[in-house]
Backbone as a chain_set.jsonl record, in Angstrom:
{"seq": "MGLSLIYDATLITNVRGGKRTGTFFVADALLKEFLRRDDISLKIYCRSGDEKQARINLAPYLSQKNCKIIFVKRHFFGVQFRLFLKAVLRVLPKFLTTFLYSSAQKILALKQKAVMPSKKESLEKTENCVFFSPFFAPPKEYLHLAKFLVLHDVIPLIFDEYKNNPGNYWFLELTRKLDEGYTCFANSAYTKADFLKHLPHLKPENI", "coords": {"N": [[-20.453, 103.541, 117.955], [-17.972, 101.261, 118.966], [-17.031, 97.79, 118.496], [-17.652, 95.469, 121.089], [-15.747, 93.007, 122.491], [-15.377, 89.818, 123.845], [-12.758, 87.859, 124.641], [-11.612, 84.565, 124.622], [-8.988, 83.591, 126.369], [-7.955, 81.279, 127.416], [-6.294, 79.218, 126.428], [-3.861, 80.51, 126.341], [-3.429, 81.469, 128.953], [-3.178, 79.127, 130.411], [-0.781, 77.916, 129.783], [2.191, 76.241, 130.652], [5.602, 75.971, 131.62], [6.65, 76.626, 129.131], [5.539, 75.065, 127.118], [4.204, 74.96, 124.057], [1.718, 74.735, 121.59], [0.503, 74.341, 118.176], [-2.097, 75.361, 118.196], [-1.914, 77.137, 120.298], [-0.364, 79.203, 119.177], [-2.109, 80.204, 117.301], [-4.101, 81.285, 118.98], [-2.501, 83.177, 120.267], [-1.685, 84.922, 118.137], [-4.173, 85.951, 117.344], [-5.072, 87.271, 119.681], [-3.127, 89.284, 119.907], [-3.693, 90.734, 117.601], [-6.323, 91.653, 118.102], [-5.803, 93.273, 120.3], [-4.358, 95.247, 119.103], [-6.177, 96.677, 117.669], [-7.987, 99.669, 117.522], [-10.669, 100.003, 117.3], [-11.992, 98.149, 118.755], [-13.389, 97.191, 121.781], [-11.973, 95.487, 124.226], [-12.303, 92.603, 126.274], [-10.865, 90.178, 128.388], [-11.285, 86.794, 128.788], [-10.793, 83.982, 130.89], [-10.185, 80.62, 131.976], [-8.856, 79.041, 134.703], [-6.844, 77.149, 137.002], [-4.909, 78.359, 138.373], [-4.518, 81.394, 139.21], [-2.436, 83.244, 139.557], [-0.399, 82.343, 137.786], [-1.799, 82.578, 135.428], [-2.133, 85.359, 135.19], [0.524, 86.102, 134.959], [1.14, 84.978, 132.485], [-0.464, 86.531, 130.86], [0.563, 89.071, 131.156], [2.665, 90.045, 129.309], [1.123, 90.694, 127.065], [-0.52, 92.709, 127.889], [0.956, 94.912, 128.489], [0.93, 97.275, 127.074], [-1.684, 97.983, 126.932], [-4.672, 98.405, 128.705], [-6.868, 96.035, 129.85], [-9.956, 94.623, 130.887], [-10.011, 91.71, 132.857], [-11.781, 88.779, 132.863], [-11.872, 86.539, 135.11], [-12.127, 83.156, 135.667], [-12.047, 80.909, 138.11], [-11.009, 77.633, 138.165], [-12.214, 75.022, 140.108], [-10.175, 73.596, 142.624], [-10.504, 70.941, 143.484], [-11.95, 69.916, 141.34], [-10.089, 70.068, 139.21], [-8.023, 68.321, 140.103], [-9.508, 65.973, 140.371], [-10.289, 65.43, 137.762], [-7.815, 64.764, 136.601], [-7.224, 62.437, 138.048], [-9.398, 60.868, 137.286], [-8.996, 60.548, 134.532], [-6.716, 58.953, 134.538], [-7.686, 56.601, 135.723], [-9.668, 55.807, 133.902], [-8.221, 54.973, 131.732], [-7.63, 52.313, 132.072], [-9.982, 50.976, 131.985], [-12.646, 49.182, 130.258], [-13.347, 50.268, 126.913], [-16.014, 50.893, 126.275], [-17.059, 51.881, 128.582], [-15.825, 54.253, 129.144], [-16.663, 56.744, 127.905], [-19.28, 57.107, 128.945], [-18.827, 57.187, 131.779], [-17.039, 59.333, 132.019], [-18.528, 61.394, 130.957], [-20.625, 61.545, 132.833], [-19.181, 62.268, 135.12], [-18.21, 64.779, 134.335], [-20.557, 66.27, 134.259], [-21.271, 66.31, 136.943], [-19.1, 67.705, 138.015], [-19.503, 70.102, 136.744], [-21.635, 71.203, 138.109], [-20.397, 71.771, 140.509], [-18.649, 73.678, 139.607], [-20.198, 75.928, 139.24], [-20.131, 77.476, 141.49], [-17.883, 79.049, 141.31], [-18.095, 80.565, 139.069], [-18.494, 83.641, 137.146], [-20.548, 86.234, 138.557], [-24.069, 86.698, 137.857], [-24.63, 89.336, 137.16], [-22.112, 90.211, 136.429], [-21.387, 88.55, 134.318], [-23.347, 88.581, 132.299], [-23.437, 90.193, 129.452], [-24.482, 92.999, 127.455], [-26.292, 92.201, 124.566], [-26.211, 93.664, 122.189], [-23.793, 94.809, 119.94], [-21.818, 93.249, 121.142], [-19.674, 90.481, 121.324], [-18.614, 87.022, 121.598], [-15.529, 85.513, 121.35], [-13.692, 82.669, 120.57], [-10.634, 80.907, 120.302], [-10.515, 78.2, 120.454], [-11.963, 76.678, 122.599], [-15.434, 75.933, 123.427], [-17.873, 78.51, 124.036], [-18.695, 79.466, 127.418], [-21.791, 78.778, 129.143], [-22.783, 81.12, 130.2], [-22.379, 83.058, 128.313], [-23.715, 82.397, 126.03], [-25.788, 83.757, 124.928], [-24.764, 85.737, 123.416], [-23.415, 86.841, 120.202], [-21.514, 84.329, 118.678], [-18.21, 83.331, 118.022], [-15.909, 81.06, 116.65], [-12.891, 79.211, 116.352], [-12.047, 76.556, 114.231], [-10.137, 73.62, 114.265], [-9.398, 70.815, 113.726], [-10.889, 67.571, 112.972], [-10.089, 65.267, 114.176], [-10.608, 63.97, 116.753], [-13.158, 63.062, 116.242], [-13.092, 61.064, 114.331], [-11.158, 59.059, 114.658], [-10.783, 56.196, 116.594], [-8.982, 55.931, 118.759], [-8.71, 58.499, 119.651], [-11.346, 59.331, 119.89], [-12.302, 57.745, 121.973], [-10.819, 58.601, 124.047], [-10.92, 59.952, 127.174], [-10.0, 62.498, 127.675], [-10.668, 63.991, 125.49], [-13.298, 64.528, 125.662], [-14.472, 67.053, 125.947], [-14.308, 68.097, 123.392], [-16.002, 66.483, 121.886], [-18.395, 67.142, 123.09], [-18.518, 69.801, 122.326], [-18.839, 69.587, 119.509], [-21.354, 68.502, 119.415], [-22.89, 70.61, 120.142], [-22.541, 72.576, 118.261], [-24.067, 74.736, 115.986], [-26.205, 76.663, 113.764], [-26.023, 78.983, 115.148], [-23.447, 79.66, 115.61], [-20.605, 81.312, 114.279], [-18.007, 80.166, 112.428], [-14.449, 79.787, 112.026], [-12.429, 78.107, 109.93], [-9.224, 76.527, 109.953], [-8.228, 75.765, 107.542], [-9.159, 74.952, 104.118], [-9.502, 72.254, 103.898], [-10.034, 71.465, 106.529], [-12.502, 72.743, 106.886], [-14.057, 71.303, 105.015], [-13.962, 68.772, 106.198], [-15.36, 69.162, 108.63], [-17.896, 69.771, 107.642], [-18.474, 67.384, 106.422], [-18.554, 65.48, 108.528], [-20.249, 66.666, 110.312], [-22.977, 67.177, 109.185], [-25.165, 68.841, 109.612], [-24.274, 71.396, 109.827], [-23.94, 74.577, 108.197], [-22.403, 75.496, 105.146], [-21.979, 78.258, 104.706], [-21.697, 79.253, 107.226], [-19.191, 78.705, 108.04]], "CA": [[-19.954, 102.699, 119.044], [-17.161, 100.155, 118.469], [-17.387, 96.431, 118.882], [-17.195, 94.955, 122.383], [-15.378, 91.615, 122.234], [-14.854, 89.013, 124.949], [-11.845, 86.905, 124.006], [-11.239, 83.452, 125.496], [-7.527, 83.437, 126.355], [-7.628, 80.126, 128.255], [-5.139, 78.514, 125.86], [-2.661, 81.289, 126.668], [-3.231, 81.584, 130.397], [-2.902, 77.831, 131.024], [0.521, 77.394, 129.355], [3.199, 76.099, 131.706], [6.882, 75.403, 131.219], [7.001, 76.931, 127.755], [4.989, 74.091, 126.178], [3.275, 75.658, 123.177], [1.294, 73.962, 120.433], [0.034, 75.162, 117.067], [-3.309, 76.079, 118.591], [-1.489, 78.27, 121.123], [0.102, 80.303, 118.333], [-3.317, 80.802, 116.723], [-4.663, 82.126, 120.042], [-1.537, 84.255, 120.48], [-1.756, 85.886, 117.035], [-5.473, 86.612, 117.371], [-5.124, 88.209, 120.803], [-2.282, 90.437, 119.56], [-4.409, 91.538, 116.594], [-7.434, 92.343, 118.752], [-5.24, 94.325, 121.144], [-3.849, 96.313, 118.233], [-7.292, 97.392, 117.056], [-8.575, 100.734, 118.335], [-12.124, 99.989, 117.158], [-12.516, 97.033, 119.539], [-13.298, 97.249, 123.238], [-11.626, 94.088, 124.499], [-12.254, 91.998, 127.597], [-10.205, 88.875, 128.296], [-11.899, 85.75, 129.607], [-9.932, 82.803, 131.003], [-10.478, 79.635, 133.02], [-7.576, 78.506, 135.156], [-6.748, 76.773, 138.4], [-3.788, 79.103, 138.939], [-4.702, 82.781, 138.787], [-1.135, 83.919, 139.502], [0.254, 81.967, 136.538], [-2.596, 83.144, 134.33], [-1.821, 86.785, 135.064], [1.903, 86.17, 134.456], [1.103, 84.681, 131.055], [-1.126, 87.63, 130.156], [1.276, 90.333, 131.365], [3.318, 90.599, 128.108], [0.132, 91.201, 126.122], [-1.237, 93.858, 128.437], [1.9, 95.959, 128.898], [0.629, 98.511, 126.367], [-3.123, 98.239, 126.898], [-5.367, 97.948, 129.906], [-8.105, 95.331, 129.54], [-10.574, 93.909, 131.99], [-9.867, 90.259, 132.797], [-12.849, 88.015, 133.501], [-11.131, 85.367, 135.54], [-12.946, 82.096, 136.241], [-11.141, 79.968, 138.768], [-11.425, 76.233, 138.195], [-12.141, 74.502, 141.472], [-9.005, 72.721, 142.774], [-10.953, 69.549, 143.521], [-12.325, 69.52, 139.99], [-8.872, 69.86, 138.413], [-7.352, 67.103, 140.556], [-10.352, 64.817, 140.115], [-10.217, 65.137, 136.333], [-6.556, 64.056, 136.359], [-7.377, 61.088, 138.601], [-10.37, 60.137, 136.483], [-8.38, 60.185, 133.261], [-5.811, 57.826, 134.781], [-8.492, 55.408, 135.989], [-10.401, 55.388, 132.71], [-7.321, 54.348, 130.755], [-7.553, 50.86, 132.279], [-11.33, 50.419, 131.903], [-13.109, 48.889, 128.896], [-13.642, 51.499, 126.181], [-17.433, 51.24, 126.243], [-17.42, 52.556, 129.824], [-15.123, 55.518, 129.337], [-17.456, 57.917, 127.543], [-20.386, 57.255, 129.889], [-18.332, 57.595, 133.092], [-16.447, 60.662, 131.953], [-19.637, 62.331, 130.747], [-21.314, 61.701, 134.113], [-18.314, 63.018, 136.028], [-18.159, 66.168, 133.894], [-21.801, 66.926, 134.654], [-21.19, 66.526, 138.389], [-18.128, 68.769, 138.245], [-20.084, 71.346, 136.246], [-22.428, 71.74, 139.204], [-19.433, 72.324, 141.462], [-18.021, 74.837, 138.991], [-21.083, 77.081, 139.31], [-19.79, 78.296, 142.661], [-16.771, 79.956, 141.03], [-18.34, 81.285, 137.827], [-18.817, 85.044, 137.382], [-21.927, 86.488, 138.954], [-24.953, 86.98, 136.731], [-24.462, 90.737, 136.786], [-20.802, 90.387, 135.816], [-21.205, 87.735, 133.121], [-24.307, 88.837, 131.245], [-23.171, 91.422, 128.727], [-25.529, 93.383, 126.518], [-26.144, 91.502, 123.293], [-25.913, 94.606, 121.114], [-22.383, 95.174, 119.73], [-20.924, 92.455, 121.977], [-19.518, 89.118, 120.811], [-17.67, 86.143, 122.297], [-14.634, 84.894, 120.361], [-12.816, 81.657, 121.148], [-9.762, 80.247, 119.338], [-10.411, 76.763, 120.712], [-13.024, 76.087, 123.41], [-16.795, 76.451, 123.286], [-18.193, 79.545, 125.025], [-19.456, 79.004, 128.583], [-23.223, 79.049, 128.964], [-23.077, 82.496, 130.601], [-22.236, 83.955, 127.17], [-24.336, 81.809, 124.855], [-26.759, 84.687, 124.348], [-24.029, 86.657, 122.549], [-22.928, 86.3, 118.941], [-20.41, 83.441, 119.047], [-17.239, 83.064, 116.967], [-15.084, 79.942, 117.097], [-11.916, 78.695, 115.384], [-12.04, 75.101, 114.099], [-8.782, 73.166, 113.942], [-9.477, 69.537, 113.012], [-11.942, 66.676, 113.455], [-9.453, 63.998, 114.548], [-11.309, 63.242, 117.827], [-14.43, 62.529, 115.764], [-12.985, 60.009, 113.32], [-10.239, 57.996, 115.053], [-11.245, 55.644, 117.867], [-8.045, 56.161, 119.862], [-8.983, 59.849, 120.149], [-12.759, 59.401, 120.231], [-12.516, 57.079, 123.255], [-9.95, 59.207, 125.056], [-11.759, 60.849, 127.988], [-9.481, 63.858, 127.615], [-11.269, 64.678, 124.351], [-14.742, 64.624, 125.864], [-14.878, 68.439, 125.748], [-14.451, 68.332, 121.961], [-17.216, 65.795, 121.45], [-19.503, 67.968, 123.57], [-18.546, 70.989, 121.472], [-19.401, 69.274, 118.189], [-22.785, 68.248, 119.568], [-23.57, 71.881, 120.368], [-22.356, 73.47, 117.134], [-25.236, 74.907, 115.129], [-26.155, 77.888, 112.967], [-25.789, 80.113, 116.037], [-22.011, 79.928, 115.646], [-19.837, 81.617, 113.077], [-16.746, 79.454, 112.65], [-13.327, 80.025, 111.131], [-11.615, 76.9, 109.795], [-7.829, 76.873, 109.687], [-7.915, 75.408, 106.158], [-10.313, 74.481, 103.347], [-9.631, 70.832, 104.215], [-10.718, 71.391, 107.826], [-13.909, 73.101, 106.655], [-14.699, 70.177, 104.339], [-14.082, 67.691, 107.174], [-16.45, 69.464, 109.565], [-19.163, 69.662, 106.924], [-18.69, 65.96, 106.151], [-18.871, 64.739, 109.746], [-21.348, 67.366, 110.986], [-23.733, 67.655, 108.022], [-26.178, 69.857, 109.95], [-23.672, 72.722, 109.721], [-24.089, 75.213, 106.891], [-21.106, 75.975, 104.622], [-21.836, 79.705, 104.835], [-21.384, 79.603, 108.625], [-17.779, 78.4, 108.286]], "C": [[-19.181, 101.519, 118.444], [-17.647, 98.813, 118.992], [-16.828, 96.098, 120.267], [-16.965, 93.459, 122.22], [-14.814, 90.963, 123.488], [-14.035, 87.887, 124.327], [-11.426, 85.82, 125.005], [-9.739, 83.18, 125.361], [-7.074, 82.233, 127.174], [-6.415, 79.359, 127.746], [-3.829, 79.194, 126.243], [-2.396, 81.27, 128.165], [-2.852, 80.261, 131.055], [-1.581, 77.206, 130.582], [1.489, 77.36, 130.53], [4.481, 75.527, 131.113], [7.237, 75.614, 129.758], [6.462, 75.961, 126.723], [3.903, 74.762, 125.337], [2.981, 74.813, 121.944], [0.867, 74.91, 119.311], [-1.198, 75.96, 117.422], [-2.981, 77.267, 119.498], [-1.12, 79.453, 120.237], [-1.051, 80.962, 117.573], [-3.936, 81.764, 117.74], [-3.803, 83.361, 120.284], [-1.668, 85.34, 119.406], [-3.077, 86.658, 117.045], [-5.564, 87.642, 118.496], [-4.3, 89.46, 120.495], [-2.991, 91.348, 118.555], [-5.562, 92.305, 117.232], [-6.935, 93.48, 119.642], [-4.762, 95.52, 120.321], [-4.971, 97.209, 117.718], [-7.887, 98.433, 118.009], [-10.1, 100.726, 118.281], [-12.772, 98.837, 117.913], [-12.311, 97.307, 121.029], [-13.141, 95.814, 123.731], [-11.687, 93.743, 125.986], [-11.679, 90.596, 127.436], [-10.822, 87.917, 129.309], [-10.924, 84.578, 129.697], [-10.395, 81.921, 132.159], [-9.159, 79.011, 133.436], [-7.647, 78.131, 136.625], [-5.661, 77.545, 139.113], [-3.856, 80.543, 138.439], [-3.378, 83.515, 138.654], [-0.429, 83.626, 138.183], [-0.488, 82.553, 135.341], [-2.256, 84.611, 134.108], [-0.388, 86.989, 134.573], [1.918, 85.955, 132.945], [0.478, 85.813, 130.249], [-0.33, 88.932, 130.192], [1.956, 90.877, 130.102], [2.336, 91.195, 127.103], [-0.447, 92.53, 126.58], [-0.316, 94.992, 128.86], [1.579, 97.302, 128.25], [-0.859, 98.877, 126.387], [-3.782, 97.646, 128.129], [-6.698, 97.315, 129.516], [-8.652, 94.673, 130.798], [-10.384, 92.412, 131.785], [-11.027, 89.627, 133.551], [-12.238, 86.674, 133.858], [-12.062, 84.369, 136.214], [-12.014, 81.044, 136.814], [-11.727, 78.571, 138.765], [-11.225, 75.692, 139.602], [-11.009, 73.486, 141.583], [-9.414, 71.252, 142.776], [-11.285, 69.053, 142.126], [-11.115, 69.225, 139.123], [-8.203, 68.546, 138.784], [-8.18, 65.859, 140.239], [-10.338, 64.443, 138.639], [-8.943, 64.355, 136.004], [-6.635, 62.614, 136.851], [-8.295, 60.245, 137.717], [-9.773, 59.687, 135.152], [-7.466, 58.977, 133.427], [-6.583, 56.53, 134.988], [-9.143, 54.889, 134.708], [-9.52, 54.732, 131.655], [-7.294, 52.83, 130.89], [-8.928, 50.204, 132.236], [-11.68, 50.083, 130.452], [-13.585, 50.163, 128.21], [-15.118, 51.899, 126.253], [-17.881, 51.956, 127.514], [-16.866, 53.979, 129.908], [-15.98, 56.739, 129.048], [-18.576, 58.171, 128.546], [-19.894, 57.795, 131.234], [-17.77, 59.01, 133.063], [-17.523, 61.727, 131.767], [-20.358, 62.602, 132.064], [-20.495, 62.538, 135.082], [-18.25, 64.492, 135.643], [-19.415, 66.927, 134.315], [-21.813, 67.234, 136.147], [-20.251, 67.688, 138.692], [-18.658, 70.12, 137.765], [-20.941, 72.008, 137.317], [-21.527, 72.4, 140.244], [-18.851, 73.634, 140.934], [-18.874, 76.093, 139.11], [-20.704, 78.028, 140.441], [-18.689, 79.303, 142.365], [-16.916, 80.657, 139.694], [-18.638, 82.75, 138.139], [-20.28, 85.203, 137.796], [-22.761, 86.828, 137.73], [-24.763, 88.415, 136.249], [-23.169, 90.942, 136.024], [-20.715, 89.698, 134.462], [-22.149, 88.073, 131.979], [-24.074, 90.204, 130.62], [-24.38, 91.753, 127.85], [-25.247, 92.717, 125.173], [-25.708, 92.445, 122.183], [-24.431, 94.968, 121.09], [-21.419, 94.41, 120.623], [-20.884, 91.027, 121.457], [-18.535, 88.349, 121.686], [-16.849, 85.419, 121.238], [-13.711, 83.906, 121.067], [-11.95, 81.014, 120.064], [-9.719, 78.737, 119.512], [-11.644, 76.177, 121.399], [-14.393, 76.691, 123.098], [-17.039, 77.53, 124.339], [-18.915, 78.946, 126.221], [-20.907, 79.453, 128.441], [-23.596, 80.48, 129.342], [-23.031, 83.471, 129.421], [-22.897, 83.415, 125.9], [-25.36, 82.732, 124.2], [-26.093, 85.685, 123.413], [-23.779, 86.021, 121.187], [-21.642, 85.536, 119.242], [-19.522, 83.151, 117.836], [-16.216, 82.054, 117.483], [-14.135, 79.512, 115.987], [-11.951, 77.169, 115.411], [-10.668, 74.651, 113.619], [-8.758, 71.836, 113.193], [-10.55, 68.663, 113.649], [-11.38, 65.332, 113.909], [-10.195, 63.273, 115.671], [-12.648, 62.647, 117.4], [-14.279, 61.264, 114.93], [-12.039, 58.868, 113.684], [-10.579, 57.509, 116.458], [-10.303, 55.94, 119.025], [-8.196, 57.559, 120.449], [-10.428, 59.968, 120.627], [-13.036, 58.819, 121.61], [-11.601, 57.585, 124.365], [-10.772, 60.195, 125.877], [-11.282, 62.295, 127.972], [-10.059, 64.674, 126.47], [-12.778, 64.828, 124.484], [-15.249, 66.04, 125.581], [-15.129, 68.724, 124.263], [-15.725, 67.682, 121.415], [-18.457, 66.562, 121.895], [-19.655, 69.209, 122.695], [-19.215, 70.688, 120.137], [-20.895, 68.981, 118.265], [-23.57, 69.561, 119.693], [-23.47, 72.827, 119.178], [-23.62, 73.528, 116.274], [-25.112, 76.231, 114.392], [-25.974, 79.134, 113.828], [-24.324, 80.491, 116.16], [-21.528, 80.379, 114.272], [-18.444, 81.057, 113.318], [-15.703, 79.841, 111.613], [-12.479, 78.759, 111.092], [-10.186, 77.292, 109.443], [-7.359, 76.447, 108.297], [-9.201, 74.987, 105.459], [-10.576, 73.008, 103.649], [-10.377, 70.644, 105.539], [-12.201, 71.724, 107.672], [-14.659, 71.931, 106.027], [-14.925, 69.019, 105.304], [-15.238, 67.938, 108.137], [-17.805, 69.333, 108.881], [-19.501, 68.203, 106.629], [-19.184, 65.228, 107.39], [-19.965, 65.391, 110.579], [-22.227, 67.994, 109.91], [-24.82, 68.674, 108.332], [-25.617, 71.279, 109.877], [-23.842, 73.27, 108.303], [-22.739, 75.752, 106.413], [-20.901, 77.478, 104.824], [-21.531, 80.156, 106.26], [-19.955, 79.256, 108.991], [-16.936, 79.181, 107.274]], "O": [[-19.668, 100.856, 117.528], [-18.554, 98.733, 119.82], [-15.677, 96.408, 120.574], [-17.882, 92.724, 121.852], [-13.893, 91.487, 124.115], [-14.562, 87.064, 123.578], [-10.946, 86.123, 126.097], [-9.285, 82.614, 124.367], [-5.916, 82.175, 127.585], [-5.596, 78.898, 128.541], [-2.812, 78.53, 126.444], [-1.259, 81.074, 128.594], [-2.269, 80.258, 132.139], [-1.285, 76.074, 130.965], [1.595, 78.316, 131.298], [4.438, 74.694, 130.207], [8.039, 74.864, 129.201], [6.872, 76.012, 125.563], [2.826, 75.09, 125.836], [3.888, 74.247, 121.333], [0.87, 76.129, 119.48], [-1.34, 77.108, 117.002], [-3.678, 78.282, 119.475], [-1.519, 80.584, 120.515], [-0.978, 82.145, 117.239], [-4.255, 82.907, 117.413], [-4.323, 84.459, 120.481], [-1.751, 86.527, 119.721], [-3.104, 87.862, 116.789], [-6.068, 88.747, 118.295], [-4.731, 90.574, 120.793], [-2.904, 92.573, 118.644], [-5.758, 93.483, 116.934], [-7.572, 94.53, 119.726], [-4.765, 96.657, 120.794], [-4.737, 98.367, 117.372], [-8.242, 98.123, 119.147], [-10.756, 101.36, 119.107], [-13.961, 98.57, 117.739], [-11.205, 97.614, 121.473], [-14.08, 95.021, 123.657], [-11.194, 94.485, 126.836], [-11.974, 89.908, 126.459], [-10.873, 88.19, 130.508], [-10.298, 84.216, 128.702], [-10.915, 82.398, 133.168], [-8.423, 78.502, 132.591], [-8.408, 78.717, 137.394], [-5.499, 77.41, 140.326], [-3.319, 80.87, 137.381], [-3.207, 84.323, 137.741], [0.08, 84.538, 137.532], [0.129, 82.973, 134.362], [-2.107, 85.053, 132.969], [-0.114, 87.946, 133.848], [2.617, 86.657, 132.216], [0.841, 86.032, 129.093], [-0.531, 89.802, 129.345], [1.841, 92.073, 129.834], [2.693, 92.113, 126.365], [-0.819, 93.373, 125.764], [-0.756, 95.934, 129.519], [1.91, 98.352, 128.801], [-1.247, 99.947, 125.918], [-3.48, 96.524, 128.536], [-7.555, 97.972, 128.925], [-7.897, 94.224, 131.66], [-10.569, 91.901, 130.68], [-11.235, 89.903, 134.733], [-12.106, 85.789, 133.013], [-12.71, 84.69, 137.21], [-11.285, 80.374, 136.082], [-12.815, 78.346, 139.297], [-10.172, 75.893, 140.208], [-10.887, 72.605, 140.732], [-8.759, 70.417, 142.151], [-10.954, 67.924, 141.76], [-11.108, 68.243, 138.38], [-7.855, 67.749, 137.913], [-7.631, 64.816, 139.882], [-10.37, 63.26, 138.301], [-8.979, 63.401, 135.227], [-6.182, 61.688, 136.178], [-8.018, 59.079, 137.436], [-10.022, 58.569, 134.702], [-7.436, 58.088, 132.576], [-6.183, 55.48, 134.487], [-9.167, 53.684, 134.459], [-10.016, 54.017, 130.784], [-6.972, 52.13, 129.93], [-9.034, 48.993, 132.431], [-11.085, 50.632, 129.524], [-14.162, 51.039, 128.855], [-15.444, 53.086, 126.289], [-18.949, 52.567, 127.539], [-17.382, 54.808, 130.658], [-16.023, 57.671, 129.852], [-18.801, 59.311, 128.954], [-20.466, 58.744, 131.772], [-18.003, 59.794, 133.983], [-17.446, 62.814, 132.339], [-20.669, 63.751, 132.379], [-21.027, 63.403, 135.778], [-18.238, 65.362, 136.514], [-19.339, 68.098, 134.686], [-22.301, 68.282, 136.57], [-20.558, 68.548, 139.517], [-18.301, 71.161, 138.317], [-20.97, 73.234, 137.423], [-21.855, 73.454, 140.788], [-18.594, 74.569, 141.692], [-18.345, 77.204, 139.086], [-20.932, 79.235, 140.355], [-18.559, 80.302, 143.072], [-15.967, 81.283, 139.222], [-18.996, 83.076, 139.271], [-21.133, 84.398, 137.424], [-22.223, 87.202, 136.687], [-24.74, 88.666, 135.044], [-23.112, 91.741, 135.089], [-20.048, 90.196, 133.555], [-21.804, 87.877, 130.814], [-24.456, 91.233, 131.177], [-25.196, 90.883, 127.547], [-24.107, 92.678, 124.71], [-24.914, 92.061, 121.324], [-23.876, 95.386, 122.106], [-20.301, 94.875, 120.847], [-21.924, 90.428, 121.182], [-17.734, 88.935, 122.414], [-17.402, 84.787, 120.338], [-13.036, 84.253, 122.037], [-12.466, 80.616, 119.02], [-8.977, 78.054, 118.806], [-12.295, 75.286, 120.854], [-14.498, 77.802, 122.577], [-16.467, 77.467, 125.426], [-19.683, 77.998, 126.054], [-21.207, 80.395, 127.707], [-24.604, 81.003, 128.868], [-23.571, 84.574, 129.504], [-22.654, 83.932, 124.809], [-25.753, 82.516, 123.054], [-26.781, 86.407, 122.69], [-23.914, 84.808, 121.03], [-20.78, 86.027, 119.97], [-20.009, 82.777, 116.769], [-15.72, 82.173, 118.603], [-14.523, 79.454, 114.82], [-11.891, 76.56, 116.479], [-10.105, 75.224, 112.686], [-8.152, 71.745, 112.126], [-11.058, 68.972, 114.727], [-12.125, 64.358, 114.015], [-10.403, 62.064, 115.567], [-13.214, 61.819, 118.114], [-15.217, 60.475, 114.825], [-12.112, 57.803, 113.071], [-10.656, 58.301, 117.397], [-10.753, 56.176, 120.146], [-7.853, 57.787, 121.609], [-10.707, 60.618, 121.634], [-13.891, 59.32, 122.339], [-11.609, 57.062, 125.479], [-11.272, 61.179, 125.331], [-12.063, 63.213, 128.224], [-9.961, 65.901, 126.466], [-13.456, 65.211, 123.531], [-16.339, 66.207, 125.033], [-16.031, 69.483, 123.91], [-16.429, 68.263, 120.589], [-19.448, 66.627, 121.168], [-20.768, 69.619, 122.365], [-20.067, 71.453, 119.684], [-21.62, 69.188, 117.293], [-24.762, 69.613, 119.389], [-24.236, 73.787, 119.092], [-24.169, 72.496, 115.887], [-24.049, 76.851, 114.389], [-25.791, 80.229, 113.295], [-23.992, 81.522, 116.745], [-21.987, 79.886, 113.241], [-17.779, 81.421, 114.288], [-16.029, 80.177, 110.475], [-11.879, 78.378, 112.098], [-9.96, 78.266, 108.725], [-6.225, 76.732, 107.911], [-10.207, 74.701, 106.109], [-11.724, 72.564, 103.657], [-11.242, 69.775, 105.655], [-13.054, 71.06, 108.262], [-15.767, 71.601, 106.451], [-15.96, 68.354, 105.242], [-16.01, 67.024, 108.428], [-18.758, 68.835, 109.481], [-20.673, 67.828, 106.59], [-20.128, 64.442, 107.312], [-20.547, 64.749, 111.454], [-22.222, 69.213, 109.741], [-25.348, 69.308, 107.418], [-26.373, 72.25, 109.865], [-23.882, 72.512, 107.334], [-22.016, 76.389, 107.178], [-19.783, 77.923, 105.084], [-21.15, 81.305, 106.482], [-19.536, 79.483, 110.126], [-15.709, 79.084, 107.287]]}, "num_chains": 1, "name": "protein.A"}
């Protein structure tokens, strides 16, 4: 039996107006490689507020191969509220930003449960099934699977202008959750050294 892999294509599905970053091209190259492999049974996972645009972005990849898409729709209120909150927090004292943004994210997470995949749909068999993300942490529905994650840099951990930016809250949450249950791929030896320096609980052999 081949490997069953759930790939987080959120970076790809959420691109608009041709704006592509280096992390996009990492996600792009990995998805193309997984699609090329005959020994992998691939499912594509994505979170987006615009399902139509997400499917348009995925169409070029799926022209030669049919894959199941696990589509998680971000609640419209949550998307708009995050944008509003980010604008408000820019004018507040820095010591309030992390606390307020963290609290708001927890509230929105409760709202998000209504649009997550059903338990039957999301809980895959652990045997021969893994979750691979080129950027974001896996959602809790897949934490029971083997987890693979690409690490890019630790800038939001070491520079205050990024650390106190509410838009980077997701990254700070990710670093708090990283443990030996993850197998990580660093984009350079320097990145690996940085993560081990700033997150000393991580094991070198897991990166």
